[in-house]
C-alpha positions in Angstrom: 93.2 -68.4 -22.3 96.9 -68.6 -21.8 98.8 -70.8 -24.2 101.6 -73.2 -23.2 104.4 -70.9 -24.4 103.1 -68.1 -22.2 102.7 -70.4 -19.2 106.3 -71.6 -19.7 107.5 -68.0 -20.0 105.7 -66.9 -16.8 107.0 -70.0 -14.9 110.6 -69.3 -16.0 110.3 -65.6 -14.9 109.1 -66.7 -11.5 111.9 -69.2 -11.1 114.4 -66.6 -12.2 112.9 -64.1 -9.7 112.8 -66.6 -6.8 116.3 -67.8 -7.4 118.1 -64.5 -8.3 116.3 -61.6 -6.8 117.9 -60.8 -3.4 114.6 -59.6 -1.9 112.9 -62.8 -3.0 115.7 -65.0 -1.7 115.7 -63.2 1.7 111.9 -63.7 1.9 112.2 -67.4 1.2 115.1 -67.9 3.6 113.2 -66.0 6.2 110.4 -68.6 5.8 112.8 -71.5 6.3 114.0 -72.4 2.9 117.6 -73.0 1.9 119.3 -70.1 -0.1 119.6 -70.4 -3.8 122.6 -68.1 -4.1 126.2 -68.0 -2.9 125.9 -64.5 -1.5 123.3 -65.6 1.1 125.3 -68.7 1.9 128.3 -66.5 2.8 126.2 -63.9 4.7 127.3 -63.5 8.4 123.7 -63.2 9.6 122.7 -66.4 7.8 125.8 -68.3 9.0 125.5 -67.1 12.6 121.9 -68.1 12.9 121.3 -70.6 15.8 117.7 -71.5 14.9 116.1 -73.2 12.0 112.7 -72.0 10.8 109.6 -73.8 9.8 107.6 -73.0 6.6 105.9 -70.1 8.4 109.3 -68.6 9.5 108.8 -69.5 13.1 112.0 -70.6 15.0 112.5 -74.3 15.7 114.8 -75.1 18.6 115.6 -78.6 17.2 119.4 -77.9 16.8 120.0 -76.7 20.3 121.6 -73.4 19.5 124.2 -74.7 17.0 125.1 -72.6 14.0 123.4 -75.1 11.7 123.7 -72.8 8.6 127.5 -73.0 8.9 127.2 -76.8 8.6 124.7 -76.6 5.7 126.6 -74.0 3.8 129.8 -76.1 4.0 127.8 -79.2 3.0 126.4 -77.4 -0.1 130.0 -77.0 -1.3 130.5 -80.7 -1.1 127.3 -81.6 -3.1 127.9 -84.0 -6.0 127.0 -82.2 -9.2 126.3 -85.5 -10.9 123.7 -86.7 -8.4 120.4 -87.7 -9.9 117.2 -88.7 -8.0 116.0 -92.2 -8.6 112.7 -92.5 -10.3 110.9 -93.8 -7.2 112.7 -91.6 -4.6 109.4 -90.0 -3.5 107.9 -93.4 -2.9 111.0 -94.7 -1.2 111.2 -91.7 1.1 107.6 -92.3 2.1 108.0 -96.0 2.7 111.5 -96.0 4.3 111.1 -93.3 7.0 
């Protein structure tokens, strides 16, 4: 049986891998997630992409050929570092679609 300290250590190592390993980041971005690093946010291929991807990495034509990652990369620079989710944000998102 794994103790709590070991579970926490494994979880931290996974988060560190998923957030800092370039191969892991490329894999996640290829499956449609937003990059967790500045290097990918500045990558020409990422910025010039004209399709979004779903959770399986399949292209979605929703944005009509726009370079959506350019917009998202710029928006990430404007994020408020003091923002905090409200306690009931998951509930509110579900109710107020």
